[in-house]
Every structure is written in structure tokens, then in C-alpha cells.
C-alpha positions in Angstrom: 79.4 137.3 89.1 75.9 135.8 89.6 75.0 132.2 88.5 72.1 131.2 86.7 70.5 129.5 89.5 70.9 132.7 91.6 69.2 134.6 89.1 66.4 132.2 88.9 66.0 132.5 92.7 66.0 136.2 92.7 63.3 136.2 89.9 61.0 133.8 91.8 61.4 136.3 95.0 60.7 139.3 92.9 58.1 138.0 90.6 54.9 138.3 92.9 55.7 142.1 93.5 56.7 143.1 90.1 55.5 140.4 87.7 57.6 138.1 85.4 58.2 140.5 82.7 59.7 143.2 84.9 61.6 140.9 87.0 63.2 139.1 84.1 64.0 142.5 82.1 65.5 143.9 85.5 68.0 140.9 85.7 68.6 140.6 82.1 67.0 137.1 81.6 64.6 136.1 78.8 61.4 135.0 79.8 61.4 131.7 77.9 64.9 131.1 79.2 63.4 131.5 82.7 60.6 129.2 82.2 62.4 126.3 80.5 65.7 126.5 82.7 63.7 126.6 85.8 62.2 123.0 84.7 65.7 121.5 84.2 67.2 123.1 87.5 64.6 121.4 89.6 65.4 117.8 88.2 69.2 118.5 88.2 69.0 119.6 91.8 67.9 116.3 92.8 70.3 114.5 90.6 73.2 116.7 92.0 72.1 115.9 95.6 72.1 112.0 94.5 75.6 112.4 92.9 76.9 114.0 95.9 75.6 111.4 98.3 77.1 108.7 96.1 80.3 110.4 95.7 80.4 110.8 99.6 79.5 107.3 100.2 81.7 105.7 97.6 84.9 107.8 97.8 86.8 106.1 95.2 84.2 106.1 92.6 84.3 108.2 89.6 81.5 109.5 87.5 81.2 106.3 85.5 80.6 104.2 88.5 78.4 106.8 89.9 76.4 106.6 86.6 76.1 102.9 87.0 74.7 103.2 90.4 72.2 105.7 89.4 71.1 103.8 86.3 69.7 101.1 88.6 67.3 103.9 90.0 66.4 105.8 87.0 67.2 106.4 83.4 69.8 109.0 83.1 72.5 109.9 80.3 75.8 109.4 81.1 77.0 112.7 79.7 74.4 114.5 82.0 76.0 112.7 85.0 79.5 113.8 83.8 78.4 117.4 83.5 76.8 117.5 87.0 79.9 115.7 88.4 82.2 118.4 86.9 79.9 121.2 88.2 80.1 120.0 91.7 83.7 120.0 91.5 84.2 116.2 92.2 87.1 114.4 91.1 88.2 110.6 91.1 90.4 110.2 94.3 93.5 108.6 93.5 94.9 106.2 96.2 98.3 107.5 97.3 100.9 104.8 97.3 102.8 104.0 100.7 106.3 104.8 100.7 108.5 101.9 101.4 111.7 102.2 103.3 114.7 101.7 101.2 116.3 98.3 101.3 120.0 98.4 102.6 122.3 97.7 99.8 125.1 95.2 100.5 128.2 95.2 98.4 128.9 92.1 96.4 131.7 90.2 98.2 134.4 89.0 95.9 136.2 85.7 96.5 139.8 86.4 97.8 141.0 82.7 97.3 140.4 79.8 95.2 137.7 77.4 96.5 135.7 80.0 97.9 133.0 80.0 95.4 132.2 77.3 93.0 130.0 76.9 89.8 128.6 74.0 88.0 128.0 74.0 84.2 125.7 71.4 82.7 125.5 70.9 79.0 123.8 67.5 78.1 125.1 65.4 80.8 128.8 66.9 80.2 129.6 68.5 83.7 132.2 70.9 84.3 133.1 72.2 87.7 134.9 75.5 87.6 136.1 78.0 90.3 134.8 80.7 87.9 134.7 83.5 90.2 138.4 83.5 91.3 140.6 82.3 88.6 138.4 80.6 86.0 140.4 77.3 86.6 138.6 74.1 85.4 138.7 71.7 88.4 136.8 68.9 87.0 135.2 67.6 83.8 133.2 64.5 83.3 131.1 63.0 80.4 128.5 60.6 81.3 124.8 59.2 80.6 123.4 60.5 83.9 123.4 63.7 85.8 125.9 62.7 88.8 126.6 66.3 89.5 127.2 65.8 93.3 129.6 62.8 92.6 131.5 65.1 90.2 131.6 67.8 92.9 132.8 65.4 95.6 135.6 64.3 93.0 136.7 67.7 92.3 136.9 68.7 96.1 139.2 65.8 96.6 141.3 67.0 93.7 141.3 70.6 95.2 142.4 69.4 98.6 
């Protein structure tokens, strides 16, 4: 299958020998289409080259970002940039995520005897120190105006021994 641009180039080569009418009729292209499209192909060619340059320079840039770069140089519609971007077969390059090594899983160690693991519960200056993980036994309970958690813990350790 022959593209429009290739037909345009072929007509330009044949035109001096056969003339515009015969060359257009031979390649089944309308004369007005040949004249009008040829004007647009020249504009698009320069723009395509510029898009290709920017896409190569800024590899992570999509058509919107390329449109922003080109808009600083000349006034071009974003839909035209998108059409040419697709025609060139360019795609936004998605960054590949690095594969992380899996973290080693450590089994949760359960307490085997009372006193291996302690918990402290505070509810508005009421402190209770429990051995929750092993047998849920309450070792100490104190009710005071200040949070003397360490004092309560020391007292409960004395009771435990």
C-alpha cells in the first residue's frame, strides 16, 4: 500500500515529463487534493522533525509536554501535535519500577512463660500492668493523679519476683 506522501513524491517526479493532469490520473489522485495536500505536507514535515527531536531529547515527555515546548517557538494546535505524535508512532515511555528484594519474614515469637512480655494500659491516670501475652494475669493496678508508669512497673516487678 502506497502512502499519500509517497504518491505526492511520485507525482512530483512524473509531473515534468507527463504533466500534472496525466500524472494525477495515473496515480488516482485528484488535482486539487494534490495541490492542497502538498502545502500541508511541507508544514507537517518540519513539525514532525521537531516533534521527533524533542521526543528523542526528552524521552519521558508525552505529546502535551512536547506541545508546550513547541508552543514557545510557534503557534500550533494541540490536536495537530497529537495527530503527528501518533503518526510518528511515538509513545509516552513509562518508567519501569525496580524490583525490590522480598524482606525475610520472621515468625512471631510467643511468650513461653509469665514475665517474658509485659503490657501497660493507661486510662486517664489509672495504670494497670498486665502480663497480657501469656496468661492475661493482672500484676498491678494503681490509681493516681500523675502518670508514674515506671514506678508502677517497678512495684509490679517486685511483686512478680
